[in-house]
C-alpha positions in Angstrom: -19.8 56.4 63.3 -22.6 57.0 65.8 -22.3 59.3 68.8 -22.4 57.2 72.0 -21.5 60.1 74.3 -18.4 61.8 75.7 -17.0 59.6 78.5 -15.8 61.1 81.8 -12.4 59.7 81.0 -12.0 62.4 78.3 -11.9 65.1 81.0 -9.7 62.9 83.2 -7.3 62.6 80.3 -6.7 66.3 80.2 -6.5 66.7 84.0 -3.7 64.1 83.9 -2.0 65.7 80.9 -1.9 69.1 82.8 0.0 67.3 85.5 2.4 65.4 83.2 2.7 66.9 79.7 5.4 64.7 78.3 5.7 62.6 75.2 6.2 59.5 77.4 3.0 60.2 79.3 1.1 60.9 76.1 2.1 57.8 74.3 1.3 55.7 77.3 -2.3 57.0 77.2 -2.7 57.5 73.5 -5.4 54.8 73.3 -7.4 56.8 75.9 -7.1 59.9 73.7 -8.2 58.0 70.6 -11.2 56.3 72.1 -12.4 58.9 74.7 -11.5 62.2 73.1 -10.9 62.1 69.3 -13.4 59.5 68.2 -16.3 60.7 70.4 -15.8 64.3 69.2 -15.6 63.2 65.6 -18.9 61.4 66.0 -20.5 64.3 67.8 -19.4 66.7 65.0 -20.7 64.3 62.4 -24.1 64.4 64.0 -24.1 68.2 63.7 -22.7 68.4 60.1 -26.1 68.5 58.3 -27.2 71.6 60.3 -23.9 73.5 60.8 -21.4 72.2 58.2 -18.3 70.0 58.3 -15.9 70.5 61.2 -12.1 70.4 61.5 -10.6 68.7 64.5 -7.2 70.3 65.3 -4.1 68.3 65.9 -3.1 67.7 69.6 0.5 68.6 69.2 1.6 72.2 70.1 3.8 74.3 67.8 6.7 75.1 70.2 9.0 76.7 67.7 8.5 80.3 68.9 7.2 79.6 72.4 9.1 79.5 75.7 6.7 76.8 76.8 8.1 73.6 75.3 5.3 71.2 76.6 4.6 69.1 73.5 0.8 68.7 73.7 -2.2 71.0 74.0 -4.2 70.6 77.2 -7.4 70.8 75.2 -9.0 69.4 72.1 -10.4 72.1 69.8 -12.7 71.8 66.7 -14.1 74.5 64.4 -16.7 74.8 61.7 -15.9 77.5 59.1 -19.1 79.2 57.9 -17.7 82.1 55.8 -14.3 83.6 55.7 -13.1 83.7 59.3 -16.6 83.4 60.8 -17.6 80.1 62.4 -18.4 78.0 65.4 -16.0 76.2 67.7 -15.9 73.6 70.4 -13.2 72.8 72.9 -12.9 69.9 75.4 -10.6 70.4 78.4 -10.3 69.2 82.0 -12.9 71.8 83.2 -15.6 70.8 80.6 -16.7 71.8 77.1 -16.4 75.3 75.8 -18.8 76.3 73.0 -18.5 79.4 71.0 -18.7 81.3 67.7 -17.4 84.5 66.2 -14.8 85.8 63.8 -11.0 86.3 63.9 -9.7 89.4 62.0 -7.0 88.2 59.5 -6.3 91.9 58.6 -7.4 95.4 59.2 -10.1 95.3 56.5 -12.0 92.7 58.6 -11.9 94.9 61.7 -12.8 98.0 59.6 -15.9 96.3 58.2 -16.9 95.1 61.6 -16.6 98.5 63.2 -18.4 100.3 60.3 -21.3 97.9 60.8 -21.3 98.4 64.6 -21.4 102.2 64.1 -24.3 102.0 61.7 -27.6 102.7 63.5 -29.5 99.8 62.1 -26.8 97.1 61.9 -25.2 98.2 65.1 -28.5 98.1 67.0 -29.1 94.6 65.7 -25.7 93.4 66.9 -26.3 95.0 70.3 -29.6 93.2 70.7 -27.9 89.9 69.7 -25.0 90.2 72.1 -27.3 91.3 74.9 -29.4 88.2 74.6 -26.2 86.0 74.5 -24.8 87.6 77.7 -28.1 87.2 79.5 -27.9 83.5 78.5 -24.5 83.2 80.1 -22.2 83.7 77.2 -19.1 85.9 77.5 -18.0 88.2 74.7 -14.4 87.5 73.8 -11.8 88.8 71.3 -9.0 91.2 70.8 -10.0 94.7 71.8 -8.5 98.1 72.5 -8.6 99.5 76.0 -10.0 102.9 75.3 -11.6 103.5 71.9 -10.7 102.9 68.3 -9.4 105.9 66.3 -12.1 107.8 64.6 -15.0 107.0 66.9 -16.3 109.3 69.6 -15.8 108.4 73.3 -19.6 108.8 73.9 -20.6 106.4 71.1 -23.6 104.3 72.4 -22.0 101.0 71.3 -18.4 101.9 72.3 -18.0 98.6 74.1 -18.7 96.7 70.9 -16.5 99.1 68.8 -13.5 98.3 71.0 -13.4 94.8 69.6 -11.0 94.1 66.7 -12.4 90.5 66.5 -15.5 89.3 68.3 -16.8 86.0 69.7 -19.1 84.7 72.3 -18.5 81.5 74.4 -19.5 79.7 77.5 -18.5 76.6 79.4 -20.8 73.5 79.4 -20.0 71.8 82.8 -19.0 68.2 82.8 -22.4 67.4 84.4 -24.0 68.3 81.0 -21.0 67.5 78.8 -20.6 63.9 79.7 -22.5 61.1 77.9 -25.0 61.5 75.1 -26.5 64.7 76.5 -23.3 66.5 75.3 -24.7 66.5 71.7 -27.9 68.3 72.8 -25.9 70.8 74.8 -23.6 71.7 72.0 -26.4 71.8 69.4 -28.5 74.0 71.6 -25.7 76.5 72.2 -24.7 76.7 68.6 -28.3 77.4 67.7 -28.3 80.2 70.3 -25.1 81.6 68.7 -26.5 81.4 65.1 -27.8 85.1 65.1 -24.3 86.3 65.9 -22.8 84.1 63.2 -25.4 85.3 60.7 -24.7 89.0 61.6 -20.9 88.5 61.2 -21.3 86.7 57.8 -23.5 89.5 56.5 -21.4 92.5 57.7 -17.9 91.2 58.1 -17.3 88.1 55.9 -19.2 89.4 52.9 -18.0 92.9 53.4 -21.4 94.3 52.8 -21.7 98.0 53.5 -24.0 98.9 56.4 -27.4 99.9 55.1 
């Protein structure tokens, strides 16, 4: 399947879904989802597989069992590429545009402990600080679960306290529809994932592999 571009109808689909998130509305426009959202994203991700690895496209249905919100469908389509452990890249299409990101999700306290130990290390921590500084200058936002003050065991005047506050860490930014529509979407996603590669590599080395900081 060759990538022929993301049509504008993909974004319109989610704008309309936000206004009418019902099974009846979904099934009436399922062909639009298949041809304008699912198939183009599958083709785009296939183009990137040789460089970044195979991607998983998440199901459009919401799990409403434990949620007060019973709307049946997600108002975005998300895909991810697992690199190592919980570290990887992700892509999300919604009404506002494409969101591109990478990072790690902590499945347990050990992941967070390894991350913070590496941040606290002079060499590894300085490397991450340089990586995240470049990303924020490029327009990425640092995201993830974090504590409001400081994690236990670390001084309040630590030079990388902002990074230590994170329990999981990612970086993401939105690609506007002007760049996320048509064939240029492939270049936009590829370029941003390449910008995010140093963050992924740092997280693989220090969190996923659990290597002690040097």
